[in-house]
Structure formats: C-alpha cells, structure tokens
NUZA-609472 format. One record per residue: x, y, z of N, C-alpha, C in turn; residue number from 1. Coordinates in nm, 4 decimals, padded with zeros to 6 digits. Layout:
NUZA-609472
+----------+----------+----------+----------+----------+----------+----------+----------+----------+-----+
:       nX :       nY :       nZ :      caX :      caY :      caZ :       cX :       cY :       cZ : num :
+----------+----------+----------+----------+----------+----------+----------+----------+----------+-----+
:        X :        Y :        Z :        X :        Y :        Z :        X :        Y :        Z : NUM :
...
+----------+----------+----------+----------+----------+----------+----------+----------+----------+-----+
This chain:
NUZA-609472
+----------+----------+----------+----------+----------+----------+----------+----------+----------+-----+
:       nX :       nY :       nZ :      caX :      caY :      caZ :       cX :       cY :       cZ : num :
+----------+----------+----------+----------+----------+----------+----------+----------+----------+-----+
:  00.8275 :  02.5010 : -00.2575 :  00.7024 :  02.4488 : -00.2069 :  00.6360 :  02.5510 : -00.1147 :   1 :
:  00.7213 :  02.6174 : -00.0317 :  00.6676 :  02.7162 :  00.0617 :  00.6024 :  02.8316 : -00.0142 :   2 :
:  00.6664 :  02.8756 : -00.1241 :  00.6105 :  02.9858 : -00.2031 :  00.4793 :  02.9438 : -00.2686 :   3 :
:  00.4705 :  02.8190 : -00.3111 :  00.3471 :  02.7690 : -00.3715 :  00.2333 :  02.7726 : -00.2705 :   4 :
:  00.2606 :  02.7286 : -00.1491 :  00.1587 :  02.7287 : -00.0436 :  00.1180 :  02.8718 : -00.0100 :   5 :
:  00.2169 :  02.9618 : -00.0005 :  00.1856 :  03.1019 :  00.0286 :  00.1008 :  03.1622 : -00.0830 :   6 :
:  00.1352 :  03.1318 : -00.2072 :  00.0593 :  03.1827 : -00.3209 : -00.0840 :  03.1319 : -00.3204 :   7 :
: -00.1006 :  03.0051 : -00.2848 : -00.2353 :  02.9483 : -00.2784 : -00.3154 :  03.0137 : -00.1662 :   8 :
: -00.2502 :  03.0393 : -00.0524 : -00.3190 :  03.1027 :  00.0608 : -00.3647 :  03.2434 :  00.0228 :   9 :
: -00.2789 :  03.3185 : -00.0452 : -00.3159 :  03.4537 : -00.0886 : -00.4328 :  03.4454 : -00.1869 :  10 :
: -00.4273 :  03.3489 : -00.2783 : -00.5357 :  03.3308 : -00.3743 : -00.6677 :  03.3007 : -00.3062 :  11 :
: -00.6637 :  03.2166 : -00.2042 : -00.7857 :  03.1826 : -00.1304 : -00.8404 :  03.3054 : -00.0584 :  12 :
: -00.7510 :  03.3882 : -00.0051 : -00.7958 :  03.5082 :  00.0654 : -00.8528 :  03.6131 : -00.0306 :  13 :
: -00.7986 :  03.6216 : -00.1509 : -00.8449 :  03.7216 : -00.2472 : -00.9676 :  03.6770 : -00.3262 :  14 :
: -00.9921 :  03.5486 : -00.3323 : -01.1003 :  03.4958 : -00.4141 : -01.2376 :  03.5533 : -00.3804 :  15 :
: -01.2783 :  03.5629 : -00.2529 : -01.4118 :  03.6194 : -00.2253 : -01.4272 :  03.7622 : -00.2768 :  16 :
: -01.3239 :  03.8430 : -00.2630 : -01.3302 :  03.9811 : -00.3116 : -01.3415 :  03.9865 : -00.4626 :  17 :
: -01.2654 :  03.9008 : -00.5306 : -01.2730 :  03.8969 : -00.6764 : -01.4105 :  03.8518 : -00.7238 :  18 :
: -01.4675 :  03.7538 : -00.6554 : -01.6008 :  03.7060 : -00.6926 : -01.7058 :  03.8141 : -00.6697 :  19 :
: -01.6943 :  03.8864 : -00.5594 : -01.7892 :  03.9944 : -00.5307 : -01.7759 :  04.1051 : -00.6350 :  20 :
: -01.6516 :  04.1363 : -00.6740 : -01.6286 :  04.2387 : -00.7756 : -01.6863 :  04.1949 : -00.9100 :  21 :
: -01.6659 :  04.0670 : -00.9454 : -01.7166 :  04.0153 : -01.0726 : -01.8685 :  04.0178 : -01.0762 :  22 :
: -01.9321 :  04.0026 : -00.9606 : -02.0785 :  04.0042 : -00.9544 : -02.1316 :  04.1466 : -00.9473 :  23 :
: -02.0453 :  04.2436 : -00.9570 : -02.0883 :  04.3829 : -00.9538 : -02.0986 :  04.4363 : -00.8126 :  24 :
: -02.0530 :  04.3612 : -00.7150 : -02.0536 :  04.4062 : -00.5769 : -02.1907 :  04.4068 : -00.5132 :  25 :
: -02.2929 :  04.3643 : -00.5851 : -02.4289 :  04.3688 : -00.5319 : -02.4570 :  04.2551 : -00.4337 :  26 :
: -02.4087 :  04.1371 : -00.4688 : -02.4354 :  04.0201 : -00.3845 : -02.3086 :  03.9801 : -00.3104 :  27 :
: -02.3248 :  03.9467 : -00.1869 : -02.2081 :  03.8993 : -00.1128 : -02.1915 :  03.7496 : -00.1386 :  28 :
: -02.0689 :  03.7063 : -00.1339 : -02.0368 :  03.5658 : -00.1586 : -01.9771 :  03.5082 : -00.0317 :  29 :
: -02.0259 :  03.3934 :  00.0074 : -01.9718 :  03.3243 :  00.1239 : -01.9117 :  03.1924 :  00.0777 :  30 :
: -01.7881 :  03.1717 :  00.1132 : -01.7201 :  03.0470 :  00.0795 : -01.6909 :  02.9697 :  00.2067 :  31 :
: -01.7074 :  02.8400 :  00.1992 : -01.6724 :  02.7540 :  00.3118 : -01.5454 :  02.6799 :  00.2730 :  32 :
: -01.4403 :  02.6962 :  00.3515 : -01.3127 :  02.6319 :  00.3234 : -01.3075 :  02.5014 :  00.4023 :  33 :
: -01.2821 :  02.3933 :  00.3308 : -01.2780 :  02.2613 :  00.3932 : -01.1367 :  02.2049 :  00.3881 :  34 :
: -01.1060 :  02.1208 :  00.4813 : -00.9790 :  02.0503 :  00.4822 : -00.9891 :  01.9364 :  00.3808 :  35 :
: -00.9068 :  01.9360 :  00.2759 : -00.9198 :  01.8316 :  00.1736 : -00.8880 :  01.6916 :  00.2257 :  36 :
: -00.8158 :  01.6830 :  00.3358 : -00.7851 :  01.5515 :  00.3917 : -00.9001 :  01.4966 :  00.4738 :  37 :
: -00.9881 :  01.5835 :  00.5189 : -01.1027 :  01.5380 :  00.5973 : -01.0601 :  01.4699 :  00.7261 :  38 :
: -01.1529 :  01.4012 :  00.7859 : -01.1240 :  01.3242 :  00.9067 : -01.1322 :  01.1779 :  00.8682 :  39 :
: -01.0185 :  01.1135 :  00.8691 : -01.0107 :  00.9745 :  00.8259 : -00.9847 :  00.8867 :  00.9481 :  40 :
: -01.0738 :  00.7913 :  00.9756 : -01.0498 :  00.7033 :  01.0898 : -00.9307 :  00.6120 :  01.0610 :  41 :
: -00.8521 :  00.5799 :  01.1625 : -00.7374 :  00.4921 :  01.1396 : -00.7851 :  00.3516 :  01.1021 :  42 :
: -00.7047 :  00.2796 :  01.0238 : -00.7445 :  00.1435 :  00.9867 : -00.7428 :  00.0526 :  01.1097 :  43 :
: -00.8197 : -00.0548 :  01.1064 : -00.8204 : -00.1458 :  01.2215 : -00.6848 : -00.2133 :  01.2364 :  44 :
: -00.6471 : -00.2421 :  01.3591 : -00.5191 : -00.3075 :  01.3865 : -00.5370 : -00.4581 :  01.3785 :  45 :
: -00.4527 : -00.5220 :  01.3016 : -00.4505 : -00.6677 :  01.2942 : -00.3149 : -00.7143 :  01.3442 :  46 :
: -00.3154 : -00.7942 :  01.4479 : -00.1897 : -00.8458 :  01.5020 : -00.1247 : -00.9375 :  01.3984 :  47 :
:  00.0082 : -00.9395 :  01.3935 :  00.0745 : -01.0289 :  01.2985 :  00.0431 : -01.1751 :  01.3307 :  48 :
:  00.0465 : -01.2568 :  01.2279 :  00.0246 : -01.4004 :  01.2483 :  00.1398 : -01.4583 :  01.3286 :  49 :
:  00.1123 : -01.5689 :  01.3933 :  00.2166 : -01.6361 :  01.4705 :  00.3237 : -01.6881 :  01.3749 :  50 :
:  00.4483 : -01.6795 :  01.4153 :  00.5576 : -01.7284 :  01.3314 :  00.5587 : -01.8807 :  01.3282 :  51 :
:  00.6028 : -01.9331 :  01.2150 :  00.6209 : -02.0774 :  01.2026 :  00.7506 : -02.1106 :  01.2746 :  52 :
:  00.7456 : -02.2063 :  01.3658 :  00.8630 : -02.2396 :  01.4466 :  00.9799 : -02.2925 :  01.3657 :  53 :
:  00.9554 : -02.3834 :  01.2737 :  01.0619 : -02.4463 :  01.1963 :  01.0122 : -02.4656 :  01.0536 :  54 :
:  01.0934 : -02.4336 :  00.9563 :  01.0528 : -02.4467 :  00.8165 :  01.0770 : -02.5864 :  00.7602 :  55 :
:  01.1469 : -02.6713 :  00.8342 :  01.1789 : -02.8053 :  00.7859 :  01.0509 : -02.8841 :  00.7579 :  56 :
:  01.0370 : -02.9319 :  00.6355 :  00.9206 : -03.0107 :  00.5968 :  00.7975 : -02.9284 :  00.5633 :  57 :
:  00.8078 : -02.7978 :  00.5692 :  00.6935 : -02.7098 :  00.5417 :  00.6907 : -02.6710 :  00.3934 :  58 :
:  00.5753 : -02.6225 :  00.3504 :  00.5619 : -02.5652 :  00.2163 :  00.5511 : -02.4141 :  00.2332 :  59 :
:  00.6429 : -02.3432 :  00.1694 :  00.6498 : -02.1978 :  00.1820 :  00.6042 : -02.1344 :  00.0505 :  60 :
:  00.5037 : -02.0495 :  00.0592 :  00.4585 : -01.9760 : -00.0580 :  00.5420 : -01.8503 : -00.0752 :  61 :
:  00.5781 : -01.8208 : -00.1984 :  00.6518 : -01.6986 : -00.2295 :  00.5629 : -01.6162 : -00.3220 :  62 :
:  00.5132 : -01.5030 : -00.2713 :  00.4244 : -01.4169 : -00.3495 :  00.5015 : -01.2934 : -00.3934 :  63 :
:  00.5033 : -01.2700 : -00.5233 :  00.5800 : -01.1612 : -00.5826 :  00.4885 : -01.0822 : -00.6748 :  64 :
:  00.4967 : -00.9493 : -00.6700 :  00.4077 : -00.8667 : -00.7522 :  00.4622 : -00.8403 : -00.8923 :  65 :
:  00.5775 : -00.8974 : -00.9241 :  00.6309 : -00.8828 : -01.0588 :  00.7236 : -00.7648 : -01.0782 :  66 :
:  00.7643 : -00.7004 : -00.9701 :  00.8556 : -00.5863 : -00.9793 :  00.9880 : -00.6317 : -01.0403 :  67 :
:  01.0424 : -00.5518 : -01.1312 :  01.1665 : -00.5862 : -01.2004 :  01.2780 : -00.6181 : -01.1019 :  68 :
:  01.3471 : -00.7283 : -01.1264 :  01.4583 : -00.7699 : -01.0413 :  01.4154 : -00.8541 : -00.9228 :  69 :
:  01.2877 : -00.8563 : -00.8940 :  01.2386 : -00.9342 : -00.7806 :  01.2594 : -01.0828 : -00.7985 :  70 :
:  01.2560 : -01.1288 : -00.9240 :  01.2777 : -01.2711 : -00.9488 :  01.4177 : -01.3126 : -00.9045 :  71 :
:  01.5174 : -01.2258 : -00.9263 :  01.6541 : -01.2557 : -00.8807 :  01.6588 : -01.2667 : -00.7285 :  72 :
:  01.5916 : -01.1748 : -00.6615 :  01.5873 : -01.1758 : -00.5150 :  01.5231 : -01.3043 : -00.4645 :  73 :
:  01.4055 : -01.3380 : -00.5189 :  01.3344 : -01.4572 : -00.4711 :  01.4075 : -01.5855 : -00.5082 :  74 :
:  01.4785 : -01.5877 : -00.6221 :  01.5610 : -01.7046 : -00.6555 :  01.6675 : -01.7251 : -00.5484 :  75 :
:  01.7308 : -01.6159 : -00.5061 :  01.8327 : -01.6239 : -00.4009 :  01.7754 : -01.6685 : -00.2679 :  76 :
:  01.6610 : -01.6137 : -00.2296 :  01.5959 : -01.6530 : -00.1035 :  01.5593 : -01.8003 : -00.1075 :  77 :
:  01.5037 : -01.8437 : -00.2203 :  01.4626 : -01.9838 : -00.2344 :  01.5836 : -02.0768 : -00.2248 :  78 :
:  01.6951 : -02.0397 : -00.2890 :  01.8167 : -02.1217 : -00.2833 :  01.8702 : -02.1301 : -00.1406 :  79 :
:  01.8749 : -02.0168 : -00.0700 :  01.9214 : -02.0175 :  00.0691 :  01.8302 : -02.1012 :  00.1583 :  80 :
:  01.7006 : -02.0925 :  00.1358 :  01.6053 : -02.1680 :  00.2164 :  01.6237 : -02.3184 :  00.1938 :  81 :
:  01.6409 : -02.3605 :  00.0674 :  01.6596 : -02.5031 :  00.0379 :  01.7941 : -02.5538 :  00.0898 :  82 :
:  01.8918 : -02.4648 :  00.0942 :  02.0232 : -02.5015 :  00.1487 :  02.0133 : -02.5254 :  00.2993 :  83 :
:  01.9409 : -02.4381 :  00.3667 :  01.9289 : -02.4487 :  00.5129 :  01.8229 : -02.5507 :  00.5552 :  84 :
:  01.7158 : -02.5619 :  00.4790 :  01.6063 : -02.6548 :  00.5088 :  01.5799 : -02.7396 :  00.3843 :  85 :
:  01.6568 : -02.8462 :  00.3628 :  01.6446 : -02.9251 :  00.2394 :  01.5072 : -02.9902 :  00.2189 :  86 :
:  01.4325 : -03.0138 :  00.3258 :  01.3011 : -03.0781 :  00.3140 :  01.1880 : -02.9779 :  00.2918 :  87 :
:  01.2226 : -02.8521 :  00.2773 :  01.1215 : -02.7484 :  00.2574 :  01.0847 : -02.7390 :  00.1096 :  88 :
:  00.9551 : -02.7260 :  00.0834 :  00.9068 : -02.7070 : -00.0539 :  00.8657 : -02.5604 : -00.0698 :  89 :
:  00.8744 : -02.5124 : -00.1916 :  00.8281 : -02.3760 : -00.2181 :  00.7249 : -02.3788 : -00.3301 :  90 :
:  00.6357 : -02.2846 : -00.3227 :  00.5340 : -02.2683 : -00.4268 :  00.5279 : -02.1194 : -00.4588 :  91 :
:  00.5486 : -02.0866 : -00.5856 :  00.5540 : -01.9461 : -00.6266 :  00.4177 : -01.8966 : -00.6738 :  92 :
:  00.3915 : -01.7709 : -00.6378 :  00.2698 : -01.7025 : -00.6814 :  00.3094 : -01.5654 : -00.7335 :  93 :
:  00.2356 : -01.5168 : -00.8312 :  00.2604 : -01.3827 : -00.8827 :  00.1267 : -01.3160 : -00.9096 :  94 :
:  00.1180 : -01.1882 : -00.8774 : -00.0059 : -01.1154 : -00.8999 :  00.0069 : -00.9717 : -00.8541 :  95 :
: -00.1060 : -00.9030 : -00.8430 : -00.1041 : -00.7620 : -00.8041 : -00.0718 : -00.7436 : -00.6562 :  96 :
: -00.0428 : -00.6181 : -00.6191 : -00.0131 : -00.5840 : -00.4792 : -00.1226 : -00.6342 : -00.3859 :  97 :
: -00.2475 : -00.6041 : -00.4184 : -00.3604 : -00.6499 : -00.3368 : -00.4130 : -00.7783 : -00.3982 :  98 :
: -00.3750 : -00.8901 : -00.3383 : -00.4151 : -01.0173 : -00.3969 : -00.5613 : -01.0508 : -00.3736 :  99 :
: -00.6275 : -00.9835 : -00.2810 : -00.7702 : -01.0049 : -00.2579 : -00.7974 : -01.1226 : -00.1654 : 100 :
: -00.9135 : -01.1218 : -00.1049 : -00.9504 : -01.2243 : -00.0068 : -00.9603 : -01.3631 : -00.0685 : 101 :
: -01.0156 : -01.3709 : -00.1882 : -01.0350 : -01.5014 : -00.2525 : -00.9013 : -01.5691 : -00.2824 : 102 :
: -00.8090 : -01.4931 : -00.3408 : -00.6762 : -01.5493 : -00.3731 : -00.5992 : -01.5815 : -00.2458 : 103 :
: -00.6096 : -01.4964 : -00.1449 : -00.5413 : -01.5216 : -00.0175 : -00.5925 : -01.6507 :  00.0453 : 104 :
: -00.7241 : -01.6726 :  00.0418 : -00.7820 : -01.7950 :  00.0983 : -00.7315 : -01.9179 :  00.0231 : 105 :
: -00.7157 : -01.9068 : -00.1081 : -00.6640 : -02.0180 : -00.1881 : -00.5195 : -02.0492 : -00.1480 : 106 :
: -00.4373 : -01.9464 : -00.1348 : -00.2963 : -01.9655 : -00.1001 : -00.2828 : -02.0270 :  00.0384 : 107 :
: -00.3633 : -01.9815 :  00.1332 : -00.3575 : -02.0331 :  00.2707 : -00.3809 : -02.1839 :  00.2736 : 108 :
: -00.4657 : -02.2340 :  00.1849 : -00.4946 : -02.3781 :  00.1808 : -00.3775 : -02.4586 :  00.1254 : 109 :
: -00.2900 : -02.3942 :  00.0468 : -00.1841 : -02.4653 : -00.0243 : -00.0481 : -02.4621 :  00.0441 : 110 :
: -00.0265 : -02.3690 :  00.1366 :  00.1062 : -02.3544 :  00.1982 :  00.0952 : -02.3407 :  00.3499 : 111 :
:  00.2106 : -02.3566 :  00.4168 :  00.2149 : -02.3410 :  00.5627 :  00.2456 : -02.1977 :  00.6045 : 112 :
:  00.3206 : -02.1269 :  00.5226 :  00.3538 : -01.9874 :  00.5501 :  00.3845 : -01.9185 :  00.4175 : 113 :
:  00.3863 : -01.7854 :  00.4184 :  00.4051 : -01.7103 :  00.2937 :  00.5108 : -01.6021 :  00.3125 : 114 :
:  00.5952 : -01.5878 :  00.2115 :  00.6850 : -01.4731 :  00.1999 :  00.6231 : -01.3837 :  00.0932 : 115 :
:  00.6016 : -01.2565 :  00.1270 :  00.5308 : -01.1641 :  00.0379 :  00.6240 : -01.0497 :  00.0034 : 116 :
:  00.6481 : -01.0267 : -00.1247 :  00.7391 : -00.9203 : -00.1646 :  00.6752 : -00.8246 : -00.2619 : 117 :
:  00.6894 : -00.6946 : -00.2343 :  00.6274 : -00.5943 : -00.3191 :  00.7274 : -00.5081 : -00.3957 : 118 :
:  00.8473 : -00.4895 : -00.3503 :  00.9455 : -00.4073 : -00.4203 :  00.9512 : -00.2648 : -00.3687 : 119 :
:  01.0478 : -00.1920 : -00.4221 :  01.0752 : -00.0534 : -00.3839 :  01.0931 : -00.0447 : -00.2347 : 120 :
+----------+----------+----------+----------+----------+----------+----------+----------+----------+-----+
C-alpha cells in the first residue's frame, strides 16, 4: 500500500511536466490538487432513546435485514425473551438496512420497543 501511495505521489509530481512537454512546452499548465475527502461536517448527534424499564406485557419488534444466519440468532433471542418474560409479544419485521422514516413511523405505532439487527 505504501508503494502504491508513493507511486501515485510521484505520478502527481511528474504530471505537470509531462503535460507541458506534450503541449510542446509553449503553454504552462497549472493543476489544482484537491483533497478527495473534502470537508465533511459531522452528522448530528441524536441521544439514544430511553430504555424500556420492563419487557413484561410489552410488544417487542424484531427488525432484521435478512443477513444469512440472522434468523437463527433472532429465533434464539425471541425464545430467551419469552422464557424470561412470558407475557411479552414479539412482532417480526424484515427489510433493508435503512428502513426509512415512513416504515420506522409505522413500526413505532405497533410496538413498545425494537431490537434492530444488521449482521456482520
């Protein structure tokens, strides 16, 4: 990786000379080198939601993105939850990583809390 970066740096340094030579040396070439990452403002901070005090009698949403093997994990979590909190109901959801505001608003209306799993 270090050699690749060094090679790219040498290429960037030699490029203006090569361009001037290709143009016959008559016109000078000016290049502006920019940082490809730019200046990115940090995302806004959102405090975590308050924890649900007790799961007994609550409806828990389980959101899974469909990653292979995740169904086994969520089956185990659901079984442990029902063992510890027998009056707890679960509702399963599946979809993409970014469920979007509309889907999130729908889920919030249907459950008391959500377990969200993405995998890897």
